[in-house]
VODRENRO-385810 format. One record per residue: residue number from 1; residue in three letters; x, y, z of N, C-alpha, C in turn. Coordinates in steps of 0.1 Angstrom, whole numbers. Atoms other than C-alpha are relative to their C-alpha. Example, Ala and Ser with C-alpha at 12.3 -4.5 7.8 and 13.67 -1.06 7.14 Angstrom:
<pts>
<pt pos="1" code="ALA" n_X="9" n_Y="-12" n_Z="0" ca_X="123" ca_Y="-45" ca_Z="78" c_X="9" c_Y="12" c_Z="0"/>
<pt pos="2" code="SER" n_X="-9" n_Y="-11" n_Z="0" ca_X="137" ca_Y="-11" ca_Z="71" c_X="-8" c_Y="11" c_Z="8"/>
</pts>
This chain:
<pts>
<pt pos="1" code="MET" n_X="10" n_Y="-8" n_Z="6" ca_X="638" ca_Y="-103" ca_Z="-278" c_X="-6" c_Y="10" c_Z="10"/>
<pt pos="2" code="ILE" n_X="6" n_Y="-9" n_Z="-9" ca_X="625" ca_Y="-88" ca_Z="-246" c_X="8" c_Y="13" c_Z="2"/>
<pt pos="3" code="ALA" n_X="-9" n_Y="-12" n_Z="-1" ca_X="655" ca_Y="-65" ca_Z="-243" c_X="-2" c_Y="10" c_Z="-11"/>
<pt pos="4" code="ILE" n_X="3" n_Y="-9" n_Z="11" ca_X="646" ca_Y="-51" ca_Z="-277" c_X="-13" c_Y="8" c_Z="2"/>
<pt pos="5" code="ALA" n_X="13" n_Y="-6" n_Z="-2" ca_X="611" ca_Y="-43" ca_Z="-266" c_X="0" c_Y="12" c_Z="9"/>
<pt pos="6" code="VAL" n_X="0" n_Y="-11" n_Z="-10" ca_X="620" ca_Y="-21" ca_Z="-237" c_X="2" c_Y="14" c_Z="-6"/>
<pt pos="7" code="PRO" n_X="-1" n_Y="-14" n_Z="6" ca_X="633" ca_Y="9" ca_Z="-257" c_X="-11" c_Y="3" c_Z="-10"/>
<pt pos="8" code="LEU" n_X="11" n_Y="-3" n_Z="9" ca_X="605" ca_Y="5" ca_Z="-282" c_X="-12" c_Y="5" c_Z="8"/>
<pt pos="9" code="TYR" n_X="11" n_Y="-5" n_Z="-9" ca_X="579" ca_Y="8" ca_Z="-254" c_X="2" c_Y="14" c_Z="5"/>
<pt pos="10" code="ARG" n_X="-3" n_Y="-14" n_Z="-5" ca_X="597" ca_Y="38" ca_Z="-240" c_X="-2" c_Y="11" c_Z="-11"/>
<pt pos="11" code="VAL" n_X="2" n_Y="-10" n_Z="11" ca_X="598" ca_Y="56" ca_Z="-274" c_X="-15" c_Y="2" c_Z="-2"/>
<pt pos="12" code="ALA" n_X="14" n_Y="-2" n_Z="2" ca_X="561" ca_Y="49" ca_Z="-279" c_X="-7" c_Y="8" c_Z="11"/>
<pt pos="13" code="LEU" n_X="5" n_Y="-8" n_Z="-11" ca_X="553" ca_Y="63" ca_Z="-245" c_X="4" c_Y="14" c_Z="-1"/>
<pt pos="14" code="GLU" n_X="-5" n_Y="-13" n_Z="1" ca_X="575" ca_Y="93" ca_Z="-250" c_X="-7" c_Y="8" c_Z="-11"/>
<pt pos="15" code="ARG" n_X="7" n_Y="-7" n_Z="11" ca_X="557" ca_Y="101" ca_Z="-283" c_X="-14" c_Y="3" c_Z="3"/>
<pt pos="16" code="GLY" n_X="14" n_Y="-4" n_Z="-4" ca_X="524" ca_Y="103" ca_Z="-265" c_X="-11" c_Y="-9" c_Z="-3"/>
<pt pos="17" code="LEU" n_X="11" n_Y="9" n_Z="1" ca_X="502" ca_Y="73" ca_Z="-265" c_X="-11" c_Y="5" c_Z="9"/>
<pt pos="18" code="ASP" n_X="11" n_Y="-4" n_Z="-8" ca_X="467" ca_Y="80" ca_Z="-251" c_X="-8" c_Y="-12" c_Z="6"/>
<pt pos="19" code="GLY" n_X="10" n_Y="10" n_Z="-5" ca_X="442" ca_Y="61" ca_Z="-230" c_X="5" c_Y="-14" c_Z="2"/>
<pt pos="20" code="ALA" n_X="-2" n_Y="14" n_Z="-2" ca_X="441" ca_Y="24" ca_Z="-231" c_X="13" c_Y="-4" c_Z="-7"/>
<pt pos="21" code="ARG" n_X="-12" n_Y="4" n_Z="7" ca_X="470" ca_Y="22" ca_Z="-256" c_X="12" c_Y="4" c_Z="9"/>
<pt pos="22" code="ARG" n_X="-11" n_Y="-4" n_Z="-9" ca_X="493" ca_Y="41" ca_Z="-232" c_X="1" c_Y="-10" c_Z="12"/>
<pt pos="23" code="ARG" n_X="0" n_Y="9" n_Z="-11" ca_X="482" ca_Y="19" ca_Z="-203" c_X="5" c_Y="-14" c_Z="-3"/>
<pt pos="24" code="ARG" n_X="-5" n_Y="13" n_Z="4" ca_X="488" ca_Y="-13" ca_Z="-222" c_X="15" c_Y="1" c_Z="-2"/>
<pt pos="25" code="ALA" n_X="-15" n_Y="-1" n_Z="2" ca_X="523" ca_Y="0" ca_Z="-232" c_X="7" c_Y="0" c_Z="13"/>
<pt pos="26" code="VAL" n_X="-6" n_Y="0" n_Z="-14" ca_X="531" ca_Y="7" ca_Z="-195" c_X="0" c_Y="-14" c_Z="6"/>
<pt pos="27" code="ILE" n_X="1" n_Y="14" n_Z="-5" ca_X="519" ca_Y="-28" ca_Z="-185" c_X="10" c_Y="-8" c_Z="-7"/>
<pt pos="28" code="GLN" n_X="-9" n_Y="8" n_Z="8" ca_X="539" ca_Y="-44" ca_Z="-213" c_X="15" c_Y="4" c_Z="3"/>
<pt pos="29" code="LEU" n_X="-13" n_Y="-4" n_Z="-4" ca_X="570" ca_Y="-23" ca_Z="-205" c_X="4" c_Y="-5" c_Z="14"/>
<pt pos="30" code="SER" n_X="-3" n_Y="5" n_Z="-14" ca_X="568" ca_Y="-32" ca_Z="-168" c_X="2" c_Y="-15" c_Z="0"/>
<pt pos="31" code="SER" n_X="-2" n_Y="15" n_Z="1" ca_X="564" ca_Y="-69" ca_Z="-177" c_X="13" c_Y="-3" c_Z="-6"/>
<pt pos="32" code="SER" n_X="-13" n_Y="3" n_Z="6" ca_X="594" ca_Y="-68" ca_Z="-199" c_X="12" c_Y="3" c_Z="10"/>
<pt pos="33" code="LEU" n_X="-11" n_Y="-4" n_Z="-10" ca_X="615" ca_Y="-50" ca_Z="-172" c_X="1" c_Y="-11" c_Z="11"/>
<pt pos="34" code="ARG" n_X="0" n_Y="11" n_Z="-10" ca_X="604" ca_Y="-77" ca_Z="-147" c_X="7" c_Y="-12" c_Z="-5"/>
<pt pos="35" code="ASN" n_X="-6" n_Y="11" n_Z="7" ca_X="614" ca_Y="-104" ca_Z="-171" c_X="15" c_Y="1" c_Z="-2"/>
<pt pos="36" code="LEU" n_X="-14" n_Y="-3" n_Z="1" ca_X="648" ca_Y="-88" ca_Z="-175" c_X="7" c_Y="1" c_Z="13"/>
<pt pos="37" code="GLY" n_X="-6" n_Y="-1" n_Z="-13" ca_X="654" ca_Y="-89" ca_Z="-138" c_X="1" c_Y="14" c_Z="6"/>
<pt pos="38" code="ARG" n_X="0" n_Y="-14" n_Z="-5" ca_X="645" ca_Y="-53" ca_Z="-131" c_X="-14" c_Y="2" c_Z="6"/>
<pt pos="39" code="PRO" n_X="13" n_Y="-1" n_Z="-6" ca_X="614" ca_Y="-58" ca_Z="-109" c_X="-3" c_Y="13" c_Z="7"/>
<pt pos="40" code="GLU" n_X="2" n_Y="-13" n_Z="-7" ca_X="620" ca_Y="-26" ca_Z="-89" c_X="-6" c_Y="11" c_Z="-10"/>
<pt pos="41" code="GLU" n_X="5" n_Y="-10" n_Z="10" ca_X="615" ca_Y="-5" ca_Z="-121" c_X="-14" c_Y="-3" c_Z="-3"/>
<pt pos="42" code="SER" n_X="14" n_Y="4" n_Z="3" ca_X="584" ca_Y="-25" ca_Z="-129" c_X="-10" c_Y="4" c_Z="11"/>
<pt pos="43" code="VAL" n_X="9" n_Y="-4" n_Z="-12" ca_X="569" ca_Y="-19" ca_Z="-94" c_X="-2" c_Y="16" c_Z="-1"/>
<pt pos="44" code="ALA" n_X="2" n_Y="-15" n_Z="0" ca_X="576" ca_Y="19" ca_Z="-97" c_X="-9" c_Y="4" c_Z="-11"/>
<pt pos="45" code="LEU" n_X="8" n_Y="-3" n_Z="11" ca_X="560" ca_Y="21" ca_Z="-131" c_X="-15" c_Y="-3" c_Z="3"/>
<pt pos="46" code="LEU" n_X="14" n_Y="4" n_Z="-2" ca_X="529" ca_Y="2" ca_Z="-121" c_X="-6" c_Y="7" c_Z="12"/>
<pt pos="47" code="ARG" n_X="5" n_Y="-8" n_Z="-12" ca_X="525" ca_Y="20" ca_Z="-87" c_X="-5" c_Y="14" c_Z="-6"/>
<pt pos="48" code="ALA" n_X="4" n_Y="-13" n_Z="6" ca_X="525" ca_Y="53" ca_Z="-107" c_X="-12" c_Y="-2" c_Z="-9"/>
<pt pos="49" code="GLU" n_X="12" n_Y="2" n_Z="8" ca_X="500" ca_Y="38" ca_Z="-131" c_X="-13" c_Y="-2" c_Z="8"/>
<pt pos="50" code="ARG" n_X="12" n_Y="2" n_Z="-8" ca_X="476" ca_Y="28" ca_Z="-104" c_X="-5" c_Y="14" c_Z="5"/>
<pt pos="51" code="SER" n_X="4" n_Y="-13" n_Z="-5" ca_X="477" ca_Y="64" ca_Z="-92" c_X="-5" c_Y="10" c_Z="-11"/>
<pt pos="52" code="ALA" n_X="2" n_Y="-8" n_Z="12" ca_X="472" ca_Y="78" ca_Z="-127" c_X="-15" c_Y="1" c_Z="-4"/>
<pt pos="53" code="GLY" n_X="14" n_Y="0" n_Z="4" ca_X="435" ca_Y="70" ca_Z="-130" c_X="-5" c_Y="-15" c_Z="0"/>
<pt pos="54" code="SER" n_X="6" n_Y="13" n_Z="-1" ca_X="411" ca_Y="41" ca_Z="-134" c_X="-7" c_Y="-2" c_Z="-13"/>
<pt pos="55" code="ASP" n_X="7" n_Y="4" n_Z="12" ca_X="397" ca_Y="22" ca_Z="-164" c_X="-1" c_Y="-15" c_Z="0"/>
<pt pos="56" code="GLU" n_X="2" n_Y="14" n_Z="1" ca_X="390" ca_Y="-13" ca_Z="-176" c_X="13" c_Y="-8" c_Z="1"/>
<pt pos="57" code="LEU" n_X="-12" n_Y="7" n_Z="-2" ca_X="427" ca_Y="-22" ca_Z="-173" c_X="6" c_Y="0" c_Z="14"/>
<pt pos="58" code="ASP" n_X="-4" n_Y="0" n_Z="-14" ca_X="429" ca_Y="-17" ca_Z="-135" c_X="4" c_Y="-14" c_Z="5"/>
<pt pos="59" code="ASP" n_X="-3" n_Y="13" n_Z="-5" ca_X="429" ca_Y="-54" ca_Z="-129" c_X="13" c_Y="-5" c_Z="-6"/>
<pt pos="60" code="ALA" n_X="-12" n_Y="4" n_Z="7" ca_X="457" ca_Y="-60" ca_Z="-154" c_X="12" c_Y="7" c_Z="7"/>
<pt pos="61" code="VAL" n_X="-11" n_Y="-7" n_Z="-7" ca_X="478" ca_Y="-33" ca_Z="-137" c_X="3" c_Y="-6" c_Z="13"/>
<pt pos="62" code="SER" n_X="-2" n_Y="7" n_Z="-14" ca_X="472" ca_Y="-49" ca_Z="-103" c_X="6" c_Y="-14" c_Z="-2"/>
<pt pos="63" code="ALA" n_X="-5" n_Y="14" n_Z="1" ca_X="480" ca_Y="-84" ca_Z="-116" c_X="15" c_Y="1" c_Z="-3"/>
<pt pos="64" code="PHE" n_X="-14" n_Y="-1" n_Z="4" ca_X="513" ca_Y="-73" ca_Z="-132" c_X="8" c_Y="6" c_Z="12"/>
<pt pos="65" code="LEU" n_X="-7" n_Y="-5" n_Z="-12" ca_X="522" ca_Y="-53" ca_Z="-101" c_X="2" c_Y="-11" c_Z="10"/>
<pt pos="66" code="ALA" n_X="-1" n_Y="12" n_Z="-9" ca_X="515" ca_Y="-84" ca_Z="-80" c_X="12" c_Y="-8" c_Z="-4"/>
<pt pos="67" code="LEU" n_X="-11" n_Y="9" n_Z="5" ca_X="540" ca_Y="-104" ca_Z="-101" c_X="13" c_Y="7" c_Z="3"/>
<pt pos="68" code="ALA" n_X="-12" n_Y="-7" n_Z="-2" ca_X="566" ca_Y="-77" ca_Z="-98" c_X="3" c_Y="1" c_Z="15"/>
<pt pos="69" code="LEU" n_X="-2" n_Y="0" n_Z="-15" ca_X="561" ca_Y="-74" ca_Z="-60" c_X="5" c_Y="-13" c_Z="5"/>
<pt pos="70" code="VAL" n_X="-5" n_Y="13" n_Z="-4" ca_X="567" ca_Y="-111" ca_Z="-56" c_X="15" c_Y="0" c_Z="-3"/>
<pt pos="71" code="ASP" n_X="-14" n_Y="0" n_Z="3" ca_X="600" ca_Y="-106" ca_Z="-74" c_X="9" c_Y="9" c_Z="8"/>
<pt pos="72" code="THR" n_X="-8" n_Y="-9" n_Z="-9" ca_X="610" ca_Y="-79" ca_Z="-50" c_X="-2" c_Y="-4" c_Z="15"/>
<pt pos="73" code="GLY" n_X="1" n_Y="5" n_Z="-14" ca_X="601" ca_Y="-100" ca_Z="-19" c_X="-12" c_Y="5" c_Z="8"/>
<pt pos="74" code="GLN" n_X="12" n_Y="-5" n_Z="-7" ca_X="568" ca_Y="-83" ca_Z="-11" c_X="-12" c_Y="-8" c_Z="-3"/>
<pt pos="75" code="GLU" n_X="10" n_Y="9" n_Z="3" ca_X="547" ca_Y="-113" ca_Z="-13" c_X="-14" c_Y="3" c_Z="6"/>
<pt pos="76" code="ARG" n_X="13" n_Y="-3" n_Z="-7" ca_X="520" ca_Y="-102" ca_Z="12" c_X="-8" c_Y="11" c_Z="-7"/>
<pt pos="77" code="GLU" n_X="7" n_Y="-11" n_Z="8" ca_X="512" ca_Y="-70" ca_Z="-7" c_X="-4" c_Y="-6" c_Z="-14"/>
<pt pos="78" code="ALA" n_X="4" n_Y="6" n_Z="13" ca_X="512" ca_Y="-91" ca_Z="-39" c_X="-12" c_Y="-8" c_Z="1"/>
<pt pos="79" code="VAL" n_X="12" n_Y="8" n_Z="-2" ca_X="487" ca_Y="-115" ca_Z="-26" c_X="-13" c_Y="9" c_Z="2"/>
<pt pos="80" code="SER" n_X="11" n_Y="-9" n_Z="-2" ca_X="465" ca_Y="-87" ca_Z="-14" c_X="-5" c_Y="7" c_Z="-13"/>
<pt pos="81" code="LEU" n_X="4" n_Y="-6" n_Z="13" ca_X="465" ca_Y="-70" ca_Z="-48" c_X="-6" c_Y="-10" c_Z="-9"/>
<pt pos="82" code="ALA" n_X="5" n_Y="10" n_Z="8" ca_X="459" ca_Y="-102" ca_Z="-66" c_X="-14" c_Y="-4" c_Z="4"/>
<pt pos="83" code="LEU" n_X="14" n_Y="3" n_Z="-5" ca_X="429" ca_Y="-111" ca_Z="-44" c_X="-10" c_Y="11" c_Z="-3"/>
<pt pos="84" code="ALA" n_X="9" n_Y="-12" n_Z="2" ca_X="414" ca_Y="-76" ca_Z="-47" c_X="-3" c_Y="1" c_Z="-15"/>
<pt pos="85" code="ALA" n_X="2" n_Y="-1" n_Z="14" ca_X="418" ca_Y="-78" ca_Z="-85" c_X="-10" c_Y="-11" c_Z="-5"/>
<pt pos="86" code="VAL" n_X="9" n_Y="11" n_Z="5" ca_X="400" ca_Y="-112" ca_Z="-89" c_X="-13" c_Y="0" c_Z="8"/>
<pt pos="87" code="ALA" n_X="12" n_Y="1" n_Z="-9" ca_X="374" ca_Y="-107" ca_Z="-61" c_X="-13" c_Y="4" c_Z="-8"/>
<pt pos="88" code="PRO" n_X="12" n_Y="-4" n_Z="7" ca_X="349" ca_Y="-88" ca_Z="-84" c_X="-5" c_Y="-10" c_Z="-11"/>
<pt pos="89" code="HIS" n_X="3" n_Y="9" n_Z="11" ca_X="350" ca_Y="-116" ca_Z="-110" c_X="-4" c_Y="-13" c_Z="5"/>
</pts>
């Protein structure tokens, strides 16, 4: 089922989602890619998303980026991101 979701997220993003809906779709797409064994693509999407702006979903972006970074062998950066995301809470 995850493989089916990837093209659907891409189409939704190409058609122009805005704001939080767009950000949620990017997070969900990157999570699906990671679960399909494509963590490098997930990392690229989420790094771009972190640079695209800031909103209430920043911690979610960081958390999913941390998961993808672990899958690419970048555990130290992953821990740093995860701790920074949870520290304010």
